BAFI-3210 file (N, C-alpha, C; in Angstrom, 3 decimals, decimal comma, padded with zeros to 6 digits):
// residues 199
n [1|2|3|4|5|6|7|8|9|10|11|12|13|14|15|16|17|18|19|20|21|22|23|24|25|26|27|28|29|30|31|32|33|34|35|36|37|38|39|40|41|42|43|44|45|46|47|48|49|50|51|52|53|54|55|56|57|58|59|60|61|62|63|64|65|66|67|68|69|70|71|72|73|74|75|76|77|78|79|80|81|82|83|84|85|86|87|88|89|90|91|92|93|94|95|96|97|98|99|100|101|102|103|104|105|106|107|108|109|110|111|112|113|114|115|116|117|118|119|120|121|122|123|124|125|126|127|128|129|130|131|132|133|134|135|136|137|138|139|140|141|142|143|144|145|146|147|148|149|150|151|152|153|154|155|156|157|158|159|160|161|162|163|164|165|166|167|168|169|170|171|172|173|174|175|176|177|178|179|180|181|182|183|184|185|186|187|188|189|190|191|192|193|194|195|196|197|198|199]
n.u [000,832|000,423|002,249|001,025|001,028|-000,177|-003,269|-006,143|-008,776|-008,499|-007,786|-010,118|-011,991|-010,863|-011,304|-014,128|-014,690|-013,622|-015,195|-017,704|-017,398|-017,114|-019,531|-021,360|-020,713|-020,771|-022,758|-024,099|-024,000|-022,306|-019,858|-016,769|-014,685|-011,991|-011,838|-012,388|-010,328|-008,180|-008,787|-008,626|-006,018|-004,985|-004,584|-006,300|-006,313|-006,220|-008,691|-010,432|-009,821|-011,244|-013,878|-016,281|-017,452|-018,689|-021,292|-021,355|-019,527|-020,868|-023,153|-021,900|-020,798|-023,166|-024,316|-022,272|-021,199|-022,876|-025,446|-024,887|-024,100|-026,419|-028,026|-026,761|-027,178|-029,993|-031,712|-030,737|-030,688|-033,471|-034,380|-034,014|-035,853|-038,533|-040,777|-043,202|-042,298|-039,524|-039,212|-039,932|-037,876|-035,637|-036,191|-036,154|-033,438|-032,179|-033,119|-031,930|-029,274|-028,987|-027,048|-025,493|-023,549|-023,837|-024,649|-027,403|-028,186|-026,688|-027,959|-030,588|-030,045|-028,782|-030,790|-032,890|-031,640|-031,058|-032,876|-035,216|-034,162|-032,330|-032,609|-031,157|-029,526|-031,607|-033,009|-031,127|-030,904|-033,528|-033,772|-032,538|-034,253|-036,576|-035,837|-035,524|-038,140|-039,440|-038,217|-039,061|-041,853|-042,073|-041,310|-043,453|-045,565|-044,836|-045,089|-047,868|-048,663|-047,508|-048,880|-048,356|-048,633|-051,299|-053,989|-055,381|-053,779|-051,995|-049,192|-047,358|-048,111|-047,766|-045,038|-044,006|-044,738|-043,253|-040,569|-040,458|-040,851|-038,436|-036,685|-037,466|-036,819|-034,121|-033,432|-034,258|-032,456|-030,164|-030,481|-031,122|-029,118|-029,128|-029,534|-032,096|-034,029|-033,795|-034,674|-037,322|-038,353|-037,939|-039,647|-042,125|-042,281|-042,199|-044,650|-046,422|-045,816|-046,820|-049,511|-049,833|-049,965|-051,158|-054,453]
n.v [-001,194|002,256|004,764|007,628|011,123|012,453|013,406|013,840|014,535|014,255|011,582|010,422|011,173|009,805|007,181|007,134|007,663|005,370|003,419|004,145|003,624|000,883|000,088|000,986|-000,608|-003,305|-003,522|-003,246|-005,543|-007,087|-005,874|-005,919|-005,077|-005,381|-004,961|-002,255|-001,109|-001,935|-000,615|002,052|002,171|001,985|001,128|-001,307|-000,387|002,411|002,762|001,921|003,837|005,974|005,058|003,108|000,755|-001,056|-000,164|002,409|003,664|003,488|005,071|007,578|007,894|008,061|010,434|012,388|012,273|010,952|012,159|015,015|014,701|013,820|016,006|017,996|016,957|016,625|018,270|020,982|021,819|021,838|024,126|026,038|025,644|026,859|026,389|024,074|022,861|023,121|021,503|019,060|018,745|018,683|016,320|014,414|014,636|013,742|011,079|010,033|010,146|008,342|005,878|002,737|003,099|005,516|008,227|008,232|005,642|004,301|005,210|004,121|001,355|000,750|001,426|-000,392|-002,703|-002,467|-000,905|-002,092|-003,877|-002,721|-000,278|002,013|002,582|002,703|004,971|007,034|006,919|007,454|010,109|011,407|010,715|011,935|014,656|014,982|014,477|016,590|018,853|018,616|018,723|021,326|022,732|022,098|023,186|025,871|026,070|025,866|028,254|030,096|029,563|027,550|024,939|022,702|023,788|021,918|019,773|017,671|018,567|017,142|014,464|014,022|014,493|012,408|010,278|010,779|010,719|008,098|006,871|007,593|006,165|003,581|003,577|003,687|001,159|-000,344|000,503|-000,598|-003,304|-003,407|-001,933|-000,625|002,160|002,553|001,701|003,681|005,887|005,161|005,200|007,916|009,154|008,191|009,360|012,077|012,269|011,750|013,988|015,979|015,857|017,381|019,973|023,301|024,216]
n.w [-000,001|-000,676|000,963|002,612|003,260|006,314|005,856|006,796|005,778|003,027|002,881|003,935|001,929|-000,239|000,523|000,578|-002,104|-003,295|-002,058|-003,007|-005,758|-005,702|-004,450|-006,393|-008,565|-007,614|-005,755|-002,401|-000,622|-002,153|-001,967|-000,531|002,276|001,718|-001,049|-001,201|000,247|-001,390|-003,808|-002,927|-002,259|000,313|003,814|005,896|008,454|008,112|006,961|009,056|010,877|010,095|009,689|011,389|010,460|007,543|007,022|008,243|006,610|004,137|004,626|005,018|002,465|000,903|002,003|001,769|-000,869|-002,833|-002,531|-003,061|-005,760|-006,976|-006,432|-007,982|-010,508|-010,839|-009,149|-008,981|-011,791|-012,262|-011,090|-012,981|-014,932|-016,898|-018,313|-019,671|-021,999|-021,657|-019,391|-020,480|-022,394|-020,691|-019,221|-021,302|-022,071|-019,760|-019,608|-021,910|-021,181|-019,118|-017,444|-016,637|-014,703|-013,419|-011,054|-010,574|-011,188|-009,214|-006,886|-007,215|-007,418|-004,995|-003,257|-003,920|-003,173|-000,383|001,122|002,258|004,046|005,705|007,884|008,492|006,239|004,381|005,250|004,825|002,023|001,254|001,931|-000,179|-002,344|-001,367|-001,415|-004,147|-005,102|-003,774|-004,967|-007,625|-007,258|-006,277|-008,578|-010,274|-008,881|-009,083|-011,820|-012,054|-010,823|-012,569|-014,855|-016,805|-016,158|-015,680|-013,614|-012,084|-011,336|-008,961|-007,460|-005,708|-005,961|-008,738|-008,936|-007,369|-009,003|-011,392|-010,490|-009,624|-012,097|-013,400|-011,756|-012,383|-015,156|-014,916|-013,913|-016,104|-018,052|-017,109|-017,520|-020,172|-022,093|-024,586|-026,802|-027,949|-026,063|-024,142|-025,689|-026,134|-023,506|-022,932|-024,801|-023,942|-021,399|-022,054|-023,366|-021,273|-019,592|-021,190|-020,676|-018,472|-019,221|-019,156|-020,121]
ca.u [000,000|001,138|002,298|000,496|001,145|-001,429|-004,224|-007,360|-009,911|-008,167|-007,868|-011,539|-012,605|-010,376|-012,010|-015,512|-014,751|-013,410|-016,384|-018,786|-017,127|-017,389|-020,992|-022,028|-020,452|-021,009|-023,822|-023,655|-023,655|-021,216|-018,641|-016,006|-013,746|-010,705|-011,886|-012,368|-008,963|-007,338|-009,062|-008,135|-004,559|-004,733|-004,653|-007,544|-006,172|-006,653|-010,163|-011,153|-009,563|-012,300|-015,220|-016,360|-017,832|-019,108|-022,496|-021,013|-018,879|-021,904|-023,938|-021,075|-020,746|-024,501|-024,575|-021,215|-020,851|-023,987|-026,484|-024,511|-024,053|-027,810|-028,446|-026,270|-027,733|-031,427|-032,426|-030,289|-031,215|-034,935|-034,617|-033,922|-036,939|-039,539|-041,906|-043,376|-041,376|-038,225|-039,218|-039,906|-036,527|-034,757|-036,491|-035,638|-031,974|-031,762|-033,402|-030,920|-027,953|-028,931|-026,027|-025,436|-022,553|-023,927|-025,162|-028,826|-028,197|-026,202|-029,045|-031,670|-029,552|-028,542|-032,126|-033,598|-030,922|-030,890|-033,835|-036,144|-033,478|-031,406|-033,323|-030,236|-029,220|-032,838|-033,330|-030,175|-031,244|-034,848|-033,596|-032,239|-035,488|-037,514|-035,349|-035,806|-039,606|-039,798|-037,796|-039,954|-043,158|-041,947|-041,324|-044,814|-046,364|-044,493|-045,720|-049,321|-048,748|-047,126|-049,869|-048,039|-049,052|-052,752|-054,255|-056,014|-052,880|-051,471|-047,739|-046,619|-048,414|-047,137|-043,592|-043,722|-044,834|-042,154|-039,304|-040,550|-040,642|-037,033|-036,052|-037,712|-036,038|-032,731|-033,323|-034,393|-031,223|-029,111|-030,681|-031,176|-028,397|-029,174|-030,105|-033,485|-034,838|-033,811|-035,509|-038,710|-038,694|-037,982|-040,846|-043,281|-042,336|-042,610|-046,102|-047,061|-045,668|-047,721|-050,875|-049,863|-049,962|-052,351|-055,329]
ca.v [-000,001|003,476|005,622|008,951|012,097|012,505|014,368|013,063|014,821|013,662|010,108|010,081|011,274|008,745|005,982|007,216|007,498|003,942|002,696|004,458|002,925|-000,554|-000,099|001,202|-001,707|-004,620|-003,503|-003,154|-006,857|-007,650|-005,121|-006,265|-003,999|-005,597|-004,321|-000,798|-000,824|-002,094|000,503|003,296|002,045|002,317|-000,056|-001,435|000,480|003,753|002,722|001,852|005,077|006,923|004,506|001,963|-000,464|-000,800|000,616|003,784|004,162|003,630|006,264|008,738|008,073|008,522|011,834|013,288|012,237|010,595|013,200|016,176|014,365|013,847|017,422|018,740|016,395|016,690|019,330|022,306|022,225|022,045|025,512|026,889|025,300|027,912|026,066|022,614|022,413|022,987|020,297|017,860|018,656|018,273|014,938|013,635|014,606|012,868|009,711|009,608|010,096|007,325|004,883|001,783|003,460|006,911|008,411|007,865|004,166|003,875|005,496|003,148|000,043|000,573|001,461|-001,649|-003,784|-002,347|-000,114|-002,895|-004,729|-001,917|000,983|003,142|002,903|003,103|006,364|007,868|006,948|008,066|011,566|011,848|010,598|012,967|015,936|014,944|014,665|017,958|019,846|018,536|019,255|022,806|023,218|021,977|024,219|027,161|026,064|026,195|029,683|030,875|029,283|026,601|023,626|022,723|024,098|020,826|018,698|017,642|018,492|016,084|013,160|013,968|014,408|011,063|009,418|011,027|010,233|006,607|006,520|007,639|005,055|002,401|003,673|003,375|-000,303|-000,832|000,722|-001,544|-004,650|-003,202|-000,681|-000,022|003,517|002,484|001,640|005,044|006,718|004,767|005,722|009,355|009,516|007,882|010,359|013,334|012,177|011,920|015,374|016,848|015,861|018,360|021,324|024,151|024,269]
ca.w [-000,001|-000,764|002,136|002,354|004,352|007,068|005,393|007,113|004,925|001,725|003,084|004,050|000,631|-001,074|000,955|000,132|-003,562|-003,568|-001,598|-003,956|-006,995|-005,438|-004,222|-007,660|-009,463|-007,045|-004,767|-000,983|-000,127|-002,901|-001,776|000,686|002,707|001,043|-002,362|-000,980|000,638|-002,558|-004,756|-002,308|-002,040|001,752|004,671|006,679|009,596|007,713|006,782|010,344|011,604|009,694|009,734|012,307|009,748|006,152|007,011|008,498|005,366|003,100|004,960|004,722|000,989|000,500|002,413|001,347|-002,297|-003,696|-002,464|-003,836|-007,198|-007,462|-006,342|-009,152|-011,757|-010,964|-008,431|-009,393|-013,119|-012,236|-010,662|-014,163|-015,865|-016,878|-019,205|-019,837|-023,041|-021,053|-018,511|-021,362|-022,965|-019,608|-018,971|-022,427|-021,999|-018,651|-020,047|-022,882|-020,529|-018,075|-017,675|-015,509|-013,698|-013,000|-009,712|-010,480|-011,129|-007,925|-005,945|-007,374|-007,159|-003,547|-002,585|-004,135|-002,504|001,038|001,853|003,036|005,048|006,543|008,101|008,484|004,812|003,766|005,616|004,150|000,614|001,108|002,003|-001,546|-003,116|-000,866|-001,930|-005,592|-005,236|-003,337|-005,948|-008,781|-006,858|-006,232|-009,965|-010,824|-008,203|-009,733|-013,111|-011,887|-010,523|-013,772|-015,886|-017,809|-015,678|-015,458|-012,222|-011,339|-010,989|-007,579|-007,716|-004,947|-006,554|-010,035|-008,725|-006,945|-010,180|-012,325|-009,883|-009,696|-013,492|-013,682|-011,091|-013,215|-016,374|-014,581|-013,854|-017,477|-018,817|-016,597|-018,144|-021,649|-022,263|-025,905|-026,864|-028,342|-024,868|-023,555|-026,545|-025,846|-022,185|-023,022|-025,520|-023,076|-020,359|-022,657|-023,603|-019,981|-019,161|-022,005|-020,098|-017,376|-019,762|-018,937|-021,292]
c.u [000,886|001,081|001,826|000,854|-000,183|-002,247|-005,598|-008,536|-009,712|-008,318|-009,302|-012,231|-012,155|-011,109|-013,436|-015,617|-014,553|-014,610|-017,524|-018,612|-017,465|-018,882|-021,735|-021,881|-020,946|-022,157|-023,205|-023,186|-022,444|-019,891|-017,989|-015,054|-012,419|-010,678|-011,802|-010,961|-008,005|-007,544|-008,494|-006,647|-004,197|-004,714|-005,988|-007,510|-006,585|-008,139|-010,870|-010,835|-010,681|-013,725|-015,263|-016,709|-018,289|-020,330|-022,195|-020,351|-019,926|-022,781|-023,209|-020,983|-022,052|-024,654|-023,522|-020,970|-022,082|-025,058|-026,100|-024,455|-025,475|-028,390|-028,031|-026,900|-029,209|-032,016|-032,040|-030,815|-032,707|-035,274|-034,631|-035,060|-038,082|-040,717|-042,023|-042,493|-039,962|-038,129|-039,211|-038,502|-035,504|-034,938|-035,978|-034,129|-031,527|-032,037|-032,304|-029,508|-027,844|-027,877|-025,930|-024,481|-022,661|-024,562|-026,608|-028,962|-027,746|-027,257|-030,099|-031,243|-029,372|-029,870|-032,866|-032,959|-031,080|-032,066|-034,784|-035,454|-032,585|-031,998|-032,386|-029,880|-030,505|-033,215|-032,414|-030,506|-032,559|-034,747|-033,306|-033,539|-036,479|-037,121|-035,698|-037,307|-040,002|-039,377|-038,665|-041,337|-043,154|-041,982|-042,764|-045,773|-046,095|-045,115|-047,196|-049,476|-048,476|-048,000|-049,468|-048,234|-050,541|-053,042|-054,837|-055,017|-052,417|-049,951|-046,986|-046,870|-047,725|-045,621|-043,210|-043,755|-043,619|-040,838|-039,316|-040,323|-039,136|-036,276|-036,236|-036,925|-034,589|-032,497|-033,383|-033,088|-030,065|-029,245|-030,746|-030,459|-028,466|-029,959|-031,593|-034,439|-034,917|-034,726|-036,988|-039,165|-038,851|-039,246|-042,089|-043,429|-042,727|-044,132|-046,877|-046,996|-046,597|-049,101|-050,967|-050,004|-051,311|-053,158|-055,498]
c.v [001,251|004,273|007,034|009,838|012,137|013,699|013,730|013,296|014,189|012,130|009,653|010,102|010,152|007,417|005,980|007,074|006,046|003,112|002,923|003,701|001,452|-000,781|000,033|-000,001|-003,044|-004,672|-003,483|-004,494|-007,434|-006,922|-005,483|-005,130|-004,133|-004,905|-002,801|-000,384|-000,899|-000,952|001,816|003,340|002,490|001,018|-000,137|-000,566|001,915|003,810|002,765|003,075|006,060|006,373|003,217|000,640|-000,046|000,059|002,114|004,449|004,382|004,859|007,539|008,970|008,594|010,023|012,796|013,370|011,949|011,677|014,448|015,897|014,379|015,250|018,194|018,261|016,643|017,960|020,723|022,707|022,489|023,470|026,476|026,643|026,313|027,640|024,543|022,089|022,232|021,743|019,045|017,666|018,151|016,780|014,026|013,525|013,676|011,373|009,206|009,450|008,976|006,260|003,973|002,202|004,907|006,984|007,973|006,355|003,673|004,057|004,416|001,784|-000,205|000,589|000,133|-002,793|-003,674|-001,706|-000,939|-003,663|-003,962|-000,541|002,204|003,562|003,369|004,552|007,345|008,002|007,643|009,603|012,124|011,840|011,689|014,359|016,077|015,201|016,086|018,993|019,800|019,030|020,775|023,390|023,179|022,948|025,599|027,230|026,364|027,709|030,543|030,549|028,300|025,137|023,723|022,889|022,951|019,730|018,802|017,490|017,382|014,721|012,966|013,804|012,998|010,093|009,540|010,496|008,690|006,130|006,522|006,482|003,738|002,391|003,293|001,880|-000,903|-000,644|-000,133|-002,889|-004,586|-001,887|000,003|001,275|003,516|002,403|003,003|005,989|006,420|005,341|007,235|009,842|009,317|008,981|011,710|013,377|012,361|013,353|016,300|016,893|016,852|019,792|022,051|024,227|025,709]
c.w [000,007|000,521|001,783|003,540|005,030|006,638|005,572|006,177|003,540|001,809|003,170|002,731|-000,294|-000,733|000,427|-001,359|-003,950|-003,193|-002,585|-005,258|-006,839|-005,227|-005,541|-008,581|-008,921|-006,046|-003,334|-000,490|-000,850|-002,779|-000,438|001,024|002,028|-000,326|-002,232|-000,659|-000,546|-003,546|-004,226|-002,131|-000,648|002,512|005,378|007,919|009,304|007,542|008,106|011,236|011,316|009,835|010,597|011,585|008,300|006,087|007,242|007,262|004,280|003,372|004,654|003,225|000,444|000,780|001,825|-000,148|-003,193|-003,692|-003,227|-005,364|-007,749|-007,421|-007,593|-010,453|-011,946|-010,353|-008,880|-010,768|-013,110|-011,842|-011,850|-015,176|-015,737|-017,790|-019,260|-020,926|-022,531|-020,148|-019,393|-021,955|-021,928|-019,325|-020,039|-022,353|-020,906|-018,966|-020,960|-022,291|-019,461|-018,435|-016,469|-014,410|-013,170|-011,595|-009,538|-010,387|-009,786|-006,841|-005,999|-007,039|-005,674|-002,784|-002,734|-003,369|-000,943|001,813|002,736|004,177|005,999|006,721|008,020|007,049|004,107|004,037|004,926|002,654|000,371|001,196|000,605|-002,389|-002,650|-001,395|-003,427|-005,820|-004,872|-004,342|-007,190|-008,471|-006,805|-007,619|-010,521|-010,157|-008,786|-011,108|-013,109|-011,684|-011,787|-014,977|-016,963|-017,381|-015,314|-013,932|-011,432|-010,866|-009,509|-007,688|-006,957|-005,555|-007,904|-009,899|-008,269|-008,129|-011,116|-011,743|-009,916|-011,108|-013,827|-012,988|-011,866|-014,515|-016,099|-014,514|-015,288|-018,246|-018,326|-017,294|-019,647|-021,975|-023,616|-025,893|-027,189|-027,113|-024,201|-024,356|-026,288|-024,541|-022,248|-023,739|-024,670|-021,994|-020,884|-022,945|-022,321|-019,513|-019,945|-021,414|-018,939|-017,893|-019,450|-020,211|-021,722]
res [m|r|q|r|k|k|q|p|q|l|t|r|r|t|i|l|e|a|a|g|a|e|f|s|r|h|g|y|a|g|t|g|l|g|a|i|v|s|r|a|e|l|t|k|g|a|l|f|h|h|f|s|d|k|r|a|m|a|v|a|w|i|e|d|l|l|a|p|a|l|e|e|r|w|m|v|p|l|e|e|v|r|s|l|d|a|l|r|a|f|s|r|a|r|c|m|e|l|a|p|d|d|a|t|s|a|l|v|s|l|t|s|e|t|a|a|s|d|a|v|l|g|e|a|l|e|k|i|f|a|r|w|r|e|s|l|a|a|l|l|e|r|g|k|t|e|g|w|i|h|r|s|i|q|p|a|a|e|a|a|f|v|v|s|a|f|a|g|f|t|v|t|t|r|t|h|p|e|e|g|i|r|r|t|c|a|s|a|l|e|g|y|l|e|t|l|r|a|q]
***
């Protein structure tokens, strides 16, 4: 293992990045501490200096790296959307960019694997989903106020549906990575979003 100068924050981030890469590729159960240590080029002693166990490391990765990555990819861009056409274009672009190794896929994969069996991990992952739903609901509420979203829709319900659809699309692209599947999902979602347009 490579010797490093004592830089605790850098070491911690290196561990989390290595853990995230392993969790994203092999899942939580399929990731061993040895693989994380090897990828990080550190010792188990360094790992245990920062984290008490794999669960603590996973929660830290979710909160410190995965959540900000999803915030940047999904929530921040939604703040700039000012029309239904822009929302449809944004949704299509995100559908076409879905990949088995991206942050969205990691979120969905880890949630499906651990949420029902590990309350601590489930809670950390649900915070990301809740933030995603809330940001989309806020956009739809703003769209109602500005007159481009139909006044009868329920933003929270629609947001929950759209986020769930993206989660499902992510699973689909893992099993069927060809571009045609992403195009089909994008077109179906665009058609659904069109039903939200103000009359």
